[in-house]
Structures are given as C-alpha cells and as structure tokens.
NULO-861842 format. One line per 10 residues: number of its first residue (from 1); their letters; for each residue x, y, z of C-alpha. Coordinates in steps of 0.02 Angstrom, whole numbers. Layout:
residues N
NUM) A) X:Y:Z; ...;
END
This chain:
residues 343
1) MSGMTEIDRQ) 36:1503:1369; 147:1448:1228; 75:1408:1057; 48:1238:986; 207:1135:950; 247:1045:788; 215:878:879; 47:943:939; 2:993:760; 47:817:700;
11) RRPGPRIEEV) -57:736:833; -207:851:806; -342:756:711; -392:824:540; -556:903:506; -705:785:503; -843:773:374; -963:856:498; -854:1013:495; -855:1014:305;
21) ARLAGVSKST) -1042:996:301; -1067:1133:434; -954:1255:342; -1035:1221:176; -1210:1229:249; -1259:1059:179; -1285:881:246; -1151:751:274; -1223:643:137; -1209:788:16;
31) VSRVINGEQY) -1024:805:58; -1004:618:28; -1091:631:-143; -981:777:-195; -824:683:-143; -882:531:-238; -926:632:-394; -1107:573:-386; -1248:659:-481; -1400:754:-410;
41) VSARARDAVH) -1302:889:-318; -1338:1068:-360; -1199:1176:-427; -1210:1289:-279; -1199:1148:-153; -1052:1068:-246; -958:1234:-250; -989:1259:-65; -922:1090:-22; -763:1113:-127;
51) TAITHLKYSP) -736:1281:-44; -754:1207:130; -639:1062:88; -506:1181:29; -527:1296:176; -518:1152:302; -385:1058:203; -493:906:211; -394:767:122; -462:627:12;
61) NQAARSLAGS) -390:501:136; -492:582:279; -644:575:163; -621:387:129; -613:353:314; -770:450:354; -879:400:208; -929:235:280; -1013:320:425; -1083:472:335;
71) KANAIALIVS) -1255:404:292; -1400:432:407; -1498:279:338; -1655:383:356; -1769:482:244; -1897:617:286; -2077:623:230; -2121:808:240; -2304:853:232; -2347:1040:200;
81) EQGSRVLGDP) -2505:1038:301; -2569:1058:478; -2576:909:589; -2763:907:598; -2778:893:406; -2649:754:398; -2731:649:531; -2908:674:456; -2877:638:272; -2854:461:215;
91) FFAGVMRGVH) -2745:517:73; -2596:547:190; -2616:378:276; -2613:295:108; -2453:385:55; -2371:338:218; -2418:153:196; -2340:156:22; -2179:237:82; -2165:116:228;
101) AELTGRRIQL) -2197:-34:113; -2056:19:-8; -1935:41:139; -1976:-126:216; -1823:-234:232; -1702:-94:184; -1651:-39:358; -1697:142:319; -1795:240:446; -1941:355:400;
111) LLMLSRPEDH) -1955:523:485; -2124:610:472; -2116:800:474; -2257:925:459; -2207:1097:393; -2283:1262:343; -2188:1406:257; -2157:1489:419; -2066:1333:481; -1944:1321:337;
121) EDLLAYLAGG) -1796:1398:424; -1798:1277:565; -1836:1130:450; -1689:1170:336; -1571:1188:481; -1618:1016:548; -1610:929:379; -1442:1009:340; -1375:928:494; -1356:757:417;
131) HVDGALLVSL) -1509:675:503; -1578:612:337; -1512:562:168; -1657:626:65; -1834:693:76; -2010:660:5; -2125:807:-4; -2315:800:-22; -2457:925:-21; -2356:1079:-82;
141) HGDDPLPHLL) -2458:1239:-105; -2429:1374:-232; -2249:1417:-269; -2179:1346:-107; -1988:1363:-121; -1957:1212:-8; -1905:1090:-146; -1780:1216:-215; -1716:1257:-42; -1684:1074:-5;
151) QEIGLPVVVG) -1593:1057:-169; -1487:1208:-122; -1421:1124:33; -1387:969:-77; -1524:856:-10; -1603:738:-138; -1790:767:-146; -1944:692:-236; -2111:778:-235; -2279:693:-230;
161) GRPLAAGTVP) -2390:794:-346; -2337:910:-486; -2250:1064:-412; -2319:1228:-467; -2155:1320:-440; -2033:1326:-580; -1883:1208:-570; -1820:1035:-605; -1868:942:-451; -1918:760:-486;
171) FVDSDNFTGG) -2098:719:-450; -2225:580:-451; -2413:617:-483; -2574:532:-526; -2653:576:-696; -2772:703:-622; -2821:779:-790; -2875:616:-869; -2963:568:-706; -3069:726:-714;
181) LDAVRHLVSL) -3101:699:-898; -3160:520:-871; -3278:575:-730; -3360:700:-848; -3372:577:-993; -3459:458:-877; -3587:587:-823; -3618:635:-998; -3648:457:-1047; -3788:453:-914;
191) GRTRIATVAG) -3875:596:-1004; -3828:734:-880; -3817:903:-960; -3798:1027:-812; -3635:964:-738; -3552:1066:-601; -3391:1041:-507; -3326:1066:-336; -3144:1100:-377; -2997:1079:-262;
201) PRDMAAGLDR) -2883:1222:-210; -2808:1325:-353; -2641:1330:-266; -2616:1142:-291; -2587:1052:-453; -2716:916:-407; -2849:1052:-398; -2802:1134:-559; -2775:974:-662; -2938:896:-608;
211) LSGWRRGLGE) -3026:1057:-652; -2946:1061:-821; -3003:882:-852; -3179:931:-808; -3177:1079:-924; -3105:968:-1068; -3245:842:-1042; -3382:977:-1050; -3296:1049:-1207; -3303:879:-1293;
221) ARLSADLVAE) -3490:869:-1258; -3521:1053:-1301; -3594:1089:-1130; -3569:1247:-1024; -3424:1250:-900; -3488:1392:-794; -3532:1299:-633; -3371:1297:-532; -3357:1316:-342; -3195:1293:-249;
231) ADFTPESGAG) -3162:1199:-87; -3013:1142:14; -2996:957:56; -3128:957:199; -3308:905:206; -3359:1073:277; -3289:1167:127; -3377:1040:12; -3542:1076:97; -3518:1265:75;
241) AMEELLRRAP) -3471:1244:-110; -3626:1136:-144; -3739:1266:-63; -3662:1398:-177; -3689:1293:-334; -3870:1258:-294; -3905:1443:-264; -3831:1478:-432; -3907:1330:-529; -4048:1243:-443;
251) DLDAVFVAAD) -4071:1140:-602; -3895:1058:-599; -3908:873:-621; -3729:815:-587; -3570:867:-496; -3393:808:-511; -3304:834:-341; -3115:846:-332; -3095:730:-182; -3199:600:-91;
261) IIALGVLQVL) -3176:690:75; -3253:847:-5; -3393:743:-77; -3450:696:99; -3503:878:126; -3585:884:-49; -3691:730:-9; -3740:800:159; -3813:958:77; -3901:862:-60;
271) HARGLRVPED) -3984:748:70; -4031:901:173; -4111:981:21; -4213:825:-17; -4121:793:-179; -4100:610:-225; -3929:542:-272; -3913:493:-410; -4092:517:-474; -4092:705:-453;
281) VAVVGFDDSL) -3907:741:-445; -3772:617:-493; -3606:633:-393; -3433:577:-443; -3282:595:-323; -3097:570:-335; -2974:460:-239; -3071:299:-202; -3031:309:-19; -3125:214:114;
291) LASTATPPLT) -3240:361:125; -3307:328:-49; -3361:149:-18; -3444:194:149; -3534:349:93; -3724:355:78; -3751:310:-61; -3583:229:-101; -3487:350:-208; -3437:329:-391;
301) TVRQDVEQLG) -3262:396:-393; -3099:411:-491; -2972:292:-412; -2793:348:-390; -2678:221:-313; -2615:326:-165; -2506:184:-93; -2427:161:-260; -2394:346:-266; -2299:328:-99;
311) RTMTWRLLGE) -2205:177:-159; -2154:254:-321; -2092:417:-239; -1986:315:-123; -1916:205:-264; -1870:364:-359; -1780:440:-211; -1688:279:-167; -1631:263:-344; -1564:439:-335;
321) LAGDSGLPPS) -1475:402:-173; -1396:247:-247; -1332:345:-398; -1443:252:-526; -1430:321:-704; -1577:353:-824; -1703:393:-685; -1859:481:-755; -1878:662:-704; -2064:633:-675;
331) LLLPTSLVRR) -2189:492:-669; -2376:496:-698; -2478:354:-624; -2645:299:-708; -2814:331:-636; -2980:234:-663; -3163:257:-639; -3246:151:-503; -3436:144:-527; -3547:136:-374;
341) ASA) -3720:196:-332; -3702:388:-340; -3682:399:-527;
END
C-alpha cells in the first residue's frame, strides 16, 4: 500500500488539544492555561506542555480553535477518607453545603471523590484526563503527596486544612490554635485546675493545632499539661480515650475534646461512671455541629463555620481558575466559643 500523498497530508487534521494533554500527562485545561500564559502552572507541567506542542507541531491557531471547548466546567471535591467516615461525620456535609452554595448559579458541576493513598494512581489518571478544571482537597493525613501530585499534572488545587507536607499549595483553615486556647481559658475561668484533653489525630493539622492551643492555655494558667489522650474522629475512639484519662487521673475536673463527634463518646463514659457534667467534669468540644446542640447535656463547644470553609475554598479555587491576581496563599477563618450546659 502506497504512503500518504501530499494532498492527504494537507487534508489530515492537525493534532488536537487532547493529544497535547495526553502526551504531556496533564489535563486539557492545563494545556489551555499554558497556551494563554496564565499563572498557577508548575514549571514541570509547563515544560511538558511546551515539549508536547513542539513534538506534535500544535500551532497557535489550532490552540485558539480548541480553547473554547477545553474547559470541563466541573471541579472535584476529594475527601481523603473512607466512605463510612464521610457519611457519618457532619463536618463533611457542612463542607459540601458550602462548596455547593458557592457554585450555585455558575454552571459548574461538583464531582465528589473519595480517595486513600492506595488509590492515587487511578485518581491522578482520571483527573489528568480533563474531566475537571480544578480540585478541592479535605481531610489530608500526614505528608500525603496528593496536593503536590495534582500540581505536577497542572491541576489547580486548594486544600481545606493546613497541609503537613512541605510545599506551596494554597489552603483554607479554621483558627484551630486559637479555638483550643479559648476553650482552655474558659475552663480556667470556671475554676477548673485538672484539665485534660482528648486530642485529634497527630497526622492532621487540626489535631496538632488544637492540641497546641490547649497546651498554650494551660501554660498561661501555670497548670500541668500532662493529661493527653488521642482519638480519631469517632465516638468510639473518644470513649476509649476518656476511659484512659480517668484511669490515669480520676481527679480530673475538665476535658477539652478536639471534635464534637469525639465528645459523644466522652459524655457516654462520664455518664456510665456516674460523673455529672458539668458539676464533676466540665466538657468543651470543637466544631459546633448539630451533635453539640443535641448532646446530653448540650455541649459547650468551639464553633468553626464549616460551610464558610467550603465556600472560601471554592472562592479561592475559582479565583485561580479565572486568573485573578493577588490571591492569598492561605486563609485562616475565625472560631468562637459557644456556651451551653456542659461547661
């Protein structure tokens, strides 16, 4: 069979933006941003796109024709947790409400994705395929490389919660340190002197920063900061941590709990032991979720506006996608103490 004629070559369509994206290992929207000279593209992704354009002989005119259809008009909300945790914790529902509210009227779809480290390869392959224009990440653990990996494929990303891994990924978080500090100051003002804490996981910034605030508050009051037990964000782990604290210090008279959902287990153990809340042990939680107001007794807690967290993350990502200048690299949202019957 004879080779392609000159006329065939002239009629053969030029390479498409999808081919450039595939060869570069990035999304179509990243190719578009590189062609437009926009910000927020990693040097590695930018170089890969330029190399692919050169190799495929992708012309600026072809780029201009394809740019209009290159956006997915969708963003991903990636939660680094198991499905059972996401469905059982009001925190995630609040974040999703906030994200949805910020997207209302913008004709941008929201794709919810659950991911664990073992799923990263499949997740990255999907996201590099141009299905979304950017990603929101919440509930990262430890030095999870996912934000950096997403940046490497040229996908704009904003993290909910301060990432523990080194890097320059933009993030939005609540002021967890000040929230923990305010909780302890309140307990000290009630005359409590043996103040324990059920801390959150140490592989998450929320757990570490709230613990640091607790320590700072006890340091201000010149009280011992030796009563620490750790839990994950479940009532069962809260119950186990409270049992441990009571074994170590039967005389404790207050406990700051890193999340309302953990505090449910703490209250259960105190009731089972016949300890009155707040007369014998005062309890302060964190979040001000629906769980706090319906607990027995209603829970004094540190309020973080979870819906506003979701909205602000989305605003920051949309600003980046629009090429807005002067966007803050990080944002810290205020917390406040909500007093109820438990302390």
